[in-house]
C-alpha positions as CSV (number, residue, x, y, z in Angstrom):
1,M,55.2,94.0,101.3
2,A,58.7,93.0,101.8
3,K,60.7,93.0,98.8
4,A,64.1,92.3,97.2
5,T,64.9,95.8,95.4
6,G,67.9,95.4,93.3
7,L,71.3,93.4,93.2
8,A,73.4,94.8,96.0
9,H,76.8,93.2,95.5
10,I,78.8,90.0,94.5
11,G,81.0,88.8,96.9
12,I,84.3,88.0,95.7
13,F,87.3,86.1,97.9
14,V,90.6,87.9,97.2
15,S,94.1,86.9,98.1
16,D,95.7,90.0,98.5
17,I,93.0,93.1,99.2
18,E,95.5,96.0,98.4
19,A,96.5,94.7,95.1
20,T,92.9,93.7,94.1
21,K,91.7,97.3,95.4
22,E,94.7,98.7,93.4
23,F,93.6,96.4,90.2
24,Y,89.9,97.3,89.9
25,K,90.7,100.9,90.7
26,S,93.7,101.4,88.3
27,I,92.7,98.6,85.6
28,L,89.0,99.3,85.4
29,G,88.2,102.7,87.0
30,M,86.4,101.6,90.1
31,E,85.9,103.7,93.1
32,I,86.7,101.9,96.5
33,T,83.5,103.4,98.6
34,F,83.8,101.5,101.8
35,E,86.4,99.2,104.0
36,C,86.3,97.7,107.1
37,V,87.5,94.7,109.3
38,F,84.5,92.2,110.2
39,E,85.1,89.6,112.7
40,D,83.1,86.6,113.4
41,T,83.7,83.7,115.8
42,D,85.5,81.2,112.9
43,N,87.1,84.0,110.9
44,T,88.4,87.6,110.4
45,Y,87.4,89.6,107.0
46,T,89.1,92.4,105.5
47,I,86.7,94.0,103.2
48,A,86.5,96.9,100.4
49,F,83.5,97.3,98.5
50,A,84.5,98.6,94.6
51,K,81.9,100.5,92.5
52,L,81.3,101.2,88.9
53,G,78.3,102.6,87.6
54,D,75.3,100.1,89.1
55,L,78.2,97.3,89.8
56,T,79.4,96.9,93.2
57,L,82.1,94.1,94.0
58,E,82.5,93.0,98.0
59,L,86.2,92.0,97.9
60,V,86.4,90.2,100.9
61,Q,90.3,88.9,102.1
62,P,89.5,86.2,104.8
63,K,92.6,85.7,107.4
64,F,91.5,81.7,107.3
65,R,91.7,81.0,103.5
66,D,91.3,77.1,103.9
67,E,87.6,77.7,105.0
68,L,86.5,78.8,101.9
69,G,83.8,76.6,100.3
70,D,82.0,78.5,97.4
71,G,84.6,79.3,95.1
72,M,86.1,82.8,94.5
73,I,82.7,84.2,93.8
74,D,81.2,83.3,97.2
75,H,77.7,84.8,96.8
76,V,75.1,87.3,95.3
77,A,73.6,89.6,97.7
78,F,70.4,91.0,96.8
79,A,69.3,94.6,98.3
80,V,66.0,94.2,100.3
81,D,63.9,96.6,102.1
82,D,62.7,94.8,105.1
83,L,65.0,91.7,105.7
84,E,63.0,90.0,108.3
85,G,60.0,90.7,106.3
86,I,61.5,88.9,103.4
87,M,62.6,86.2,105.6
88,D,58.9,85.7,106.6
89,I,57.9,85.4,103.0
90,L,60.8,82.9,102.0
91,K,60.2,80.7,105.0
92,E,56.7,80.4,104.2
93,K,58.2,79.0,100.5
94,G,60.4,76.6,102.1
95,I,63.6,78.5,102.3
96,E,65.8,77.4,105.3
97,F,68.5,80.1,106.2
98,E,71.9,79.2,107.4
99,T,71.5,81.0,110.7
100,K,68.3,81.8,112.8
101,E,68.9,85.4,112.9
102,P,70.5,88.0,110.7
103,T,73.8,89.2,111.2
104,F,74.1,92.7,112.3
105,Y,77.2,95.0,112.1
106,A,77.0,98.9,113.1
107,G,80.5,99.0,111.6
108,M,79.3,97.8,107.6
109,L,78.7,101.0,105.3
110,E,77.6,104.3,106.7
111,N,74.9,103.5,109.1
112,G,75.2,99.6,109.7
113,S,74.0,96.5,107.6
114,K,72.5,93.3,108.3
115,W,72.3,90.3,106.2
116,I,71.5,86.4,106.3
117,F,72.4,83.8,103.6
118,F,70.7,81.1,102.2
119,R,70.9,78.5,99.3
120,G,69.6,78.3,95.7
121,P,68.3,75.0,93.7
122,D,72.2,74.7,92.7
123,G,73.5,75.2,96.1
124,E,74.8,78.7,94.9
125,H,75.2,81.2,98.1
126,I,72.4,84.1,98.2
127,E,72.5,87.1,100.5
128,L,69.9,89.1,101.4
129,T,71.0,92.1,103.0
130,Q,69.0,95.6,104.0
131,V,71.5,98.4,104.6
132,L,70.4,100.6,107.6
């Protein structure tokens, strides 16, 4: 059965990706483990993953900041072993996803990643992500 396997990352919006990377590296000793640029239909995002122990932060600098609706901490992402399988389970429990299909990006992490978002009971932004 499909399941969540743990915390994948916490997504944080930033205004200056370079300064933020330097802060987390120099001040907190985190390692920048991955960087990319992701474009969707509404915005372009410069992304860096910062890791320390079991904690991973996804630092996200959007090109257009006026579209941010969830605050500086945008989402909490859960790692899953079978994204479509867990989506089916959650749909049976009444969860409505923000899109009909997961987003896939081959340039995210080593072999690509796919993800989908939904809202928790208080409107919190939750991501399910499967690293391929």
